PASEBA-1860 file (N, C-alpha, C; in nm, 3 decimals):
! residues 190
1> MSERDQYH> 1.459/-0.427/-2.049/1.457/-0.538/-1.957/1.412/-0.663/-2.033 ~ 1.481/-0.772/-2.010/1.448/-0.896/-2.078/1.322/-0.957/-2.018 ~ 1.261/-1.048/-2.095/1.141/-1.117/-2.045/1.174/-1.195/-1.918 ~ 1.293/-1.253/-1.910/1.332/-1.328/-1.791/1.338/-1.234/-1.670 ~ 1.396/-1.113/-1.685/1.403/-1.019/-1.574/1.264/-0.979/-1.527 ~ 1.169/-0.964/-1.620/1.034/-0.928/-1.581/0.973/-1.034/-1.489 ~ 1.001/-1.160/-1.517/0.947/-1.266/-1.432/1.002/-1.260/-1.291 ~ 1.123/-1.211/-1.275/1.188/-1.214/-1.145/1.172/-1.083/-1.068
9> RRVLYLIA> 1.104/-0.987/-1.124/1.077/-0.863/-1.051/0.956/-0.883/-0.963 ~ 0.972/-0.851/-0.838/0.860/-0.860/-0.745/0.764/-0.744/-0.772 ~ 0.636/-0.770/-0.752/0.533/-0.670/-0.777/0.483/-0.614/-0.644 ~ 0.487/-0.483/-0.632/0.440/-0.413/-0.514/0.321/-0.327/-0.552 ~ 0.207/-0.347/-0.484/0.095/-0.255/-0.497/0.119/-0.145/-0.395 ~ 0.132/-0.022/-0.443/0.138/0.094/-0.355/-0.001/0.155/-0.354 ~ -0.068/0.142/-0.240/-0.203/0.195/-0.226/-0.193/0.331/-0.159 ~ -0.253/0.431/-0.224/-0.251/0.568/-0.173/-0.393/0.612/-0.138
17> CGSSSAIE> -0.407/0.666/-0.019/-0.538/0.713/0.027/-0.547/0.864/0.012 ~ -0.669/0.914/0.024/-0.695/1.057/0.015/-0.636/1.131/0.133 ~ -0.524/1.197/0.110/-0.454/1.268/0.215/-0.359/1.365/0.149 ~ -0.342/1.480/0.211/-0.245/1.574/0.155/-0.104/1.515/0.159 ~ -0.081/1.419/0.245/0.050/1.351/0.250/0.078/1.277/0.120 ~ -0.027/1.236/0.049/-0.009/1.162/-0.076/0.070/1.243/-0.178 ~ 0.050/1.374/-0.177/0.118/1.462/-0.273/0.269/1.447/-0.260 ~ 0.318/1.443/-0.137/0.463/1.437/-0.116/0.518/1.296/-0.097
25> MVEPGVRA> 0.432/1.196/-0.084/0.480/1.061/-0.053/0.474/0.963/-0.170 ~ 0.372/0.971/-0.254/0.348/0.864/-0.350/0.453/0.858/-0.461 ~ 0.475/0.967/-0.532/0.572/0.962/-0.642/0.712/0.926/-0.592 ~ 0.763/0.990/-0.485/0.893/0.946/-0.433/0.892/0.801/-0.384 ~ 0.779/0.756/-0.332/0.767/0.617/-0.288/0.778/0.520/-0.403 ~ 0.713/0.554/-0.515/0.722/0.470/-0.635/0.867/0.463/-0.683 ~ 0.931/0.578/-0.692/1.070/0.583/-0.741/1.164/0.503/-0.650 ~ 1.148/0.518/-0.519/1.235/0.446/-0.425/1.214/0.295/-0.436
33> AQIVGWDV> 1.090/0.252/-0.450/1.062/0.109/-0.465/1.120/0.055/-0.596 ~ 1.111/0.133/-0.701/1.168/0.091/-0.829/1.320/0.079/-0.821 ~ 1.384/0.169/-0.749/1.529/0.166/-0.736/1.576/0.036/-0.673 ~ 1.497/-0.016/-0.577/1.537/-0.142/-0.510/1.477/-0.264/-0.579 ~ 1.423/-0.245/-0.701/1.387/-0.359/-0.784/1.241/-0.398/-0.792 ~ 1.152/-0.320/-0.735/1.010/-0.352/-0.741/0.948/-0.308/-0.872 ~ 0.855/-0.386/-0.924/0.763/-0.344/-1.029/0.643/-0.288/-0.953 ~ 0.622/-0.158/-0.959/0.522/-0.092/-0.875/0.394/-0.064/-0.953
41> CVITTPMG> 0.282/-0.096/-0.891/0.150/-0.062/-0.943/0.082/0.027/-0.839 ~ 0.026/0.139/-0.882/-0.041/0.229/-0.788/-0.191/0.205/-0.793 ~ -0.248/0.191/-0.676/-0.393/0.181/-0.659/-0.429/0.293/-0.561 ~ -0.535/0.363/-0.589/-0.574/0.471/-0.500/-0.721/0.458/-0.463 ~ -0.754/0.513/-0.349/-0.895/0.524/-0.312/-0.957/0.631/-0.402 ~ -1.088/0.631/-0.418/-1.149/0.737/-0.499/-1.112/0.877/-0.451 ~ -1.103/0.899/-0.320/-1.064/1.029/-0.267/-0.917/1.060/-0.298 ~ -0.835/0.956/-0.306/-0.694/0.975/-0.335/-0.667/1.034/-0.472
49> RQFLNMPC> -0.758/1.014/-0.566/-0.740/1.070/-0.702/-0.724/1.221/-0.698 ~ -0.783/1.285/-0.599/-0.776/1.431/-0.589/-0.635/1.481/-0.557 ~ -0.551/1.394/-0.503/-0.419/1.435/-0.458/-0.306/1.386/-0.548 ~ -0.337/1.304/-0.648/-0.234/1.240/-0.729/-0.241/1.283/-0.874 ~ -0.124/1.283/-0.938/-0.116/1.306/-1.082/-0.123/1.168/-1.146 ~ -0.242/1.124/-1.177/-0.265/0.987/-1.226/-0.189/0.960/-1.357 ~ -0.192/1.049/-1.458/-0.116/1.022/-1.581/0.035/1.010/-1.555 ~ 0.087/1.094/-1.468/0.230/1.089/-1.436/0.265/0.954/-1.370
57> LAHLTGHP> 0.182/0.909/-1.276/0.208/0.781/-1.207/0.195/0.663/-1.304 ~ 0.100/0.670/-1.395/0.085/0.563/-1.494/0.209/0.557/-1.583 ~ 0.258/0.672/-1.622/0.379/0.678/-1.705/0.500/0.625/-1.627 ~ 0.513/0.668/-1.503/0.626/0.629/-1.419/0.630/0.479/-1.394 ~ 0.513/0.418/-1.370/0.508/0.275/-1.337/0.493/0.185/-1.459 ~ 0.439/0.239/-1.567/0.411/0.156/-1.684/0.281/0.077/-1.668 ~ 0.204/0.110/-1.566/0.076/0.044/-1.541/-0.032/0.151/-1.522 ~ -0.156/0.120/-1.559/-0.264/0.215/-1.527/-0.281/0.226/-1.376
65> VRSEYKQW> -0.325/0.341/-1.331/-0.354/0.361/-1.189/-0.500/0.322/-1.168 ~ -0.522/0.224/-1.081/-0.659/0.178/-1.054/-0.716/0.249/-0.932 ~ -0.844/0.284/-0.942/-0.913/0.341/-0.827/-1.054/0.285/-0.813 ~ -1.096/0.208/-0.908/-1.231/0.151/-0.906/-1.221/0.000/-0.923 ~ -1.325/-0.070/-0.880/-1.333/-0.213/-0.905/-1.343/-0.237/-1.055 ~ -1.283/-0.345/-1.101/-1.300/-0.384/-1.240/-1.425/-0.472/-1.250 ~ -1.480/-0.486/-1.368/-1.591/-0.577/-1.386/-1.541/-0.719/-1.368 ~ -1.620/-0.801/-1.306/-1.578/-0.937/-1.269/-1.532/-1.020/-1.387
73> DFPDVLPR> -1.588/-0.997/-1.505/-1.553/-1.079/-1.621/-1.443/-1.018/-1.708 ~ -1.383/-0.907/-1.664/-1.272/-0.845/-1.737/-1.141/-0.894/-1.677 ~ -1.041/-0.916/-1.763/-0.910/-0.954/-1.708/-0.850/-0.835/-1.631 ~ -0.769/-0.867/-1.532/-0.705/-0.761/-1.454/-0.594/-0.698/-1.537 ~ -0.581/-0.568/-1.532/-0.478/-0.497/-1.607/-0.346/-0.492/-1.530 ~ -0.347/-0.534/-1.404/-0.227/-0.532/-1.321/-0.180/-0.673/-1.290 ~ -0.048/-0.693/-1.280/0.001/-0.823/-1.237/-0.035/-0.845/-1.090 ~ -0.039/-0.969/-1.048/-0.069/-1.002/-0.908/0.046/-0.953/-0.819
81> ADAILVYP> 0.013/-0.895/-0.705/0.115/-0.839/-0.616/0.178/-0.946/-0.528 ~ 0.305/-0.924/-0.499/0.376/-1.004/-0.400/0.361/-0.943/-0.261 ~ 0.336/-0.812/-0.257/0.320/-0.740/-0.131/0.245/-0.610/-0.158 ~ 0.193/-0.553/-0.050/0.122/-0.425/-0.057/0.182/-0.328/0.043 ~ 0.197/-0.203/0.000/0.236/-0.094/0.088/0.128/0.013/0.078 ~ 0.066/0.045/0.190/-0.034/0.152/0.194/0.040/0.275/0.243 ~ 0.060/0.371/0.151/0.152/0.481/0.176/0.106/0.606/0.105 ~ 0.027/0.692/0.168/-0.019/0.695/0.306/-0.154/0.624/0.323
89> ASFRTINN> -0.178/0.582/0.447/-0.307/0.523/0.484/-0.388/0.629/0.559 ~ -0.516/0.633/0.532/-0.604/0.729/0.599/-0.676/0.663/0.717 ~ -0.732/0.745/0.802/-0.816/0.700/0.914/-0.927/0.609/0.861 ~ -0.994/0.654/0.756/-1.106/0.578/0.699/-1.061/0.442/0.646 ~ -0.950/0.440/0.574/-0.904/0.313/0.516/-0.864/0.215/0.625 ~ -0.791/0.260/0.726/-0.752/0.170/0.836/-0.877/0.110/0.900 ~ -0.977/0.191/0.928/-1.096/0.142/0.996/-1.183/0.054/0.907 ~ -1.198/0.090/0.780/-1.276/0.005/0.689/-1.206/-0.129/0.665
97> WAAGNSDT> -1.075/-0.125/0.650/-0.998/-0.247/0.630/-1.014/-0.342/0.748 ~ -0.997/-0.290/0.869/-1.008/-0.374/0.988/-1.149/-0.430/1.004 ~ -1.249/-0.355/0.958/-1.389/-0.401/0.968/-1.428/-0.493/0.853 ~ -1.340/-0.509/0.753/-1.372/-0.592/0.637/-1.470/-0.525/0.544 ~ -1.480/-0.393/0.552/-1.573/-0.315/0.470/-1.503/-0.275/0.340 ~ -1.515/-0.358/0.238/-1.443/-0.335/0.113/-1.523/-0.247/0.017 ~ -1.553/-0.126/0.062/-1.635/-0.034/-0.019/-1.558/0.031/-0.132 ~ -1.425/0.020/-0.133/-1.345/0.070/-0.244/-1.256/-0.043/-0.294
105> AAVGLLCE> -1.208/-0.031/-0.415/-1.119/-0.133/-0.471/-0.992/-0.145/-0.387 ~ -0.940/-0.032/-0.340/-0.819/-0.034/-0.259/-0.841/-0.114/-0.130 ~ -0.949/-0.088/-0.060/-0.975/-0.160/0.065/-1.013/-0.305/0.034 ~ -1.080/-0.329/-0.076/-1.110/-0.466/-0.116/-0.983/-0.548/-0.134 ~ -0.881/-0.489/-0.198/-0.753/-0.557/-0.214/-0.686/-0.582/-0.080 ~ -0.693/-0.485/0.010/-0.635/-0.503/0.144/-0.704/-0.617/0.218 ~ -0.836/-0.622/0.209/-0.911/-0.730/0.275/-0.873/-0.866/0.214 ~ -0.867/-0.871/0.082/-0.833/-0.996/0.013/-0.693/-1.043/0.051
113> YLGLGMPI> -0.595/-0.954/0.042/-0.456/-0.992/0.069/-0.434/-1.025/0.216 ~ -0.503/-0.957/0.306/-0.494/-0.993/0.449/-0.547/-1.134/0.470 ~ -0.660/-1.166/0.408/-0.719/-1.298/0.418/-0.629/-1.407/0.360 ~ -0.549/-1.372/0.259/-0.456/-1.467/0.197/-0.323/-1.477/0.273 ~ -0.307/-1.392/0.374/-0.183/-1.394/0.451/-0.065/-1.332/0.378 ~ -0.092/-1.244/0.283/0.014/-1.181/0.205/0.075/-1.064/0.283 ~ 0.200/-1.029/0.254/0.266/-0.919/0.325/0.201/-0.784/0.294 ~ 0.164/-0.713/0.400/0.106/-0.579/0.388/0.167/-0.489/0.495
121> VAVPCLRT> 0.216/-0.373/0.451/0.265/-0.270/0.542/0.181/-0.146/0.518 ~ 0.136/-0.082/0.625/0.056/0.040/0.614/0.117/0.150/0.698 ~ 0.115/0.272/0.645/0.167/0.389/0.715/0.056/0.493/0.725 ~ -0.018/0.493/0.838/-0.122/0.595/0.855/-0.058/0.733/0.871 ~ -0.112/0.831/0.802/-0.061/0.968/0.812/-0.175/1.060/0.856 ~ -0.184/1.076/0.986/-0.287/1.162/1.045/-0.217/1.274/1.121 ~ -0.276/1.389/1.119/-0.219/1.501/1.193/-0.235/1.475/1.343 ~ -0.123/1.479/1.415/-0.125/1.461/1.559/-0.209/1.572/1.622
129> GSGLDTHP> -0.296/1.532/1.713/-0.382/1.628/1.781/-0.512/1.654/1.709 ~ -0.538/1.584/1.600/-0.660/1.605/1.523/-0.782/1.541/1.589 ~ -0.759/1.453/1.683/-0.868/1.376/1.742/-0.885/1.242/1.675 ~ -0.859/1.237/1.545/-0.866/1.109/1.474/-0.753/1.017/1.520 ~ -0.637/1.076/1.545/-0.520/0.998/1.585/-0.536/0.932/1.722 ~ -0.625/0.984/1.804/-0.646/0.926/1.937/-0.783/0.859/1.951 ~ -0.856/0.852/1.843/-0.987/0.787/1.847/-0.969/0.641/1.888 ~ -1.048/0.593/1.983/-1.028/0.456/2.033/-1.037/0.347/1.926
137> IFRENIRR> -1.127/0.360/1.829/-1.139/0.254/1.729/-1.018/0.252/1.636 ~ -0.961/0.369/1.607/-0.841/0.376/1.524/-0.726/0.303/1.592 ~ -0.703/0.332/1.719/-0.595/0.266/1.794/-0.621/0.115/1.805 ~ -0.746/0.078/1.829/-0.782/-0.064/1.838/-0.761/-0.135/1.704 ~ -0.796/-0.070/1.596/-0.782/-0.131/1.464/-0.636/-0.146/1.423 ~ -0.551/-0.054/1.462/-0.407/-0.071/1.437/-0.359/-0.196/1.510 ~ -0.399/-0.210/1.636/-0.360/-0.328/1.713/-0.410/-0.456/1.646 ~ -0.537/-0.456/1.605/-0.595/-0.573/1.539/-0.522/-0.611/1.410
145> LNEWGARV> -0.501/-0.512/1.326/-0.435/-0.539/1.198/-0.295/-0.597/1.220 ~ -0.222/-0.543/1.318/-0.091/-0.598/1.350/-0.102/-0.741/1.401 ~ -0.202/-0.769/1.483/-0.223/-0.905/1.533/-0.257/-1.002/1.420 ~ -0.327/-0.953/1.318/-0.371/-1.037/1.208/-0.262/-1.059/1.102 ~ -0.145/-1.000/1.122/-0.034/-1.025/1.030/0.009/-0.909/0.943 ~ -0.070/-0.803/0.938/-0.026/-0.683/0.867/0.075/-0.611/0.957 ~ 0.146/-0.516/0.901/0.239/-0.436/0.981/0.200/-0.290/0.962 ~ 0.138/-0.233/1.067/0.098/-0.092/1.062/0.203/-0.012/1.139
153> LYDPVRWG> 0.271/0.075/1.067/0.376/0.158/1.125/0.315/0.289/1.170 ~ 0.289/0.299/1.300/0.229/0.422/1.352/0.295/0.459/1.483 ~ 0.382/0.559/1.478/0.452/0.610/1.596/0.483/0.757/1.573 ~ 0.382/0.845/1.591/0.404/0.987/1.562/0.508/1.053/1.652 ~ 0.535/0.994/1.768/0.641/1.049/1.852/0.775/1.033/1.779 ~ 0.793/0.918/1.717/0.917/0.891/1.644/0.920/0.957/1.506 ~ 0.807/0.952/1.434/0.806/0.991/1.294/0.746/1.130/1.268 ~ 0.711/1.203/1.372/0.669/1.341/1.354/0.519/1.360/1.345
161> LRNQVPIE> 0.483/1.484/1.331/0.346/1.532/1.341/0.243/1.455/1.259 ~ 0.279/1.406/1.141/0.184/1.331/1.058/0.230/1.187/1.035 ~ 0.317/1.137/1.123/0.368/1.000/1.111/0.435/0.978/0.976 ~ 0.524/1.066/0.939/0.592/1.062/0.810/0.706/0.960/0.811 ~ 0.670/0.834/0.809/0.768/0.725/0.806/0.843/0.732/0.672 ~ 0.976/0.733/0.675/1.052/0.736/0.549/1.022/0.613/0.464 ~ 1.020/0.631/0.334/0.988/0.522/0.243/1.087/0.407/0.259 ~ 1.211/0.438/0.288/1.311/0.332/0.306/1.275/0.240/0.423
169> VALQEVDH> 1.224/0.299/0.529/1.182/0.220/0.646/1.062/0.133/0.609 ~ 0.965/0.190/0.539/0.847/0.114/0.498/0.885/-0.001/0.406 ~ 0.974/0.024/0.311/1.017/-0.082/0.219/1.097/-0.190/0.292 ~ 1.174/-0.153/0.392/1.245/-0.253/0.473/1.146/-0.343/0.545 ~ 1.038/-0.287/0.593/0.934/-0.367/0.659/0.869/-0.463/0.561 ~ 0.845/-0.416/0.439/0.789/-0.505/0.336/0.885/-0.621/0.312 ~ 1.014/-0.590/0.295/1.113/-0.695/0.274/1.121/-0.791/0.392 ~ 1.110/-0.737/0.513/1.112/-0.822/0.633/0.995/-0.920/0.631
177> LLSAKGVT> 0.875/-0.872/0.598/0.758/-0.961/0.592/0.774/-1.066/0.482 ~ 0.828/-1.026/0.368/0.851/-1.121/0.260/0.953/-1.227/0.301 ~ 1.060/-1.185/0.366/1.162/-1.280/0.411/1.104/-1.378/0.511 ~ 1.018/-1.330/0.600/0.955/-1.417/0.698/0.870/-1.524/0.631 ~ 0.817/-1.491/0.512/0.738/-1.587/0.436/0.825/-1.669/0.339 ~ 0.954/-1.638/0.334/1.045/-1.712/0.247/1.038/-1.670/0.102 ~ 0.988/-1.548/0.074/0.979/-1.499/-0.064/1.097/-1.405/-0.087 ~ 1.178/-1.433/-0.188/1.290/-1.346/-0.220/1.279/-1.287/-0.360
185> EKQPDA> 1.230/-1.364/-0.454/1.210/-1.309/-0.589/1.094/-1.383/-0.654 ~ 1.035/-1.316/-0.750/0.919/-1.372/-0.819/0.964/-1.483/-0.913 ~ 0.894/-1.592/-0.912/0.926/-1.706/-0.998/0.842/-1.700/-1.126 ~ 0.895/-1.749/-1.238/0.817/-1.747/-1.361/0.695/-1.836/-1.349 ~ 0.588/-1.794/-1.416/0.466/-1.875/-1.420/0.492/-2.000/-1.502 ~ 0.426/-2.109/-1.462/0.444/-2.235/-1.535/0.371/-2.233/-1.667
END
């Protein structure tokens, strides 16, 4: 890829939370996003590391997989994102994000990007009937996050027992949010 092409590739942060769904969703999600032209960086919650093959994802994306905050005076190893996809999102991440509790690097990025008005799509993957899926604060926080400009895709009646939204649908939502903001491709830095 030429240097010019690199400037025009949009950057997607794929945030993965600690969930057994991560095993089957993250790597195919990275590949699908790359096929449609995204430069993908994976960020995971500390619990998410248990479900992911971090060296494989680093090799696949060409970027290190981040799961911890960097030191404030160190340069960031990842390019700035044009959009974020949380795929899968956990009960804990949805609730911490809505509360502004940035106790992990992943949730800190979600809080930062929400505050900046950047495009964010989240796909919570909770087992239907677990009690977490019907917890009042979870439902309220989905409503809040959607009101604040994020797009939380949660419809287990439509998407099945663990809200397994297809990656193509999630990526279409990301593109829809980007289009609404008038972003089509990344521009070179001055």
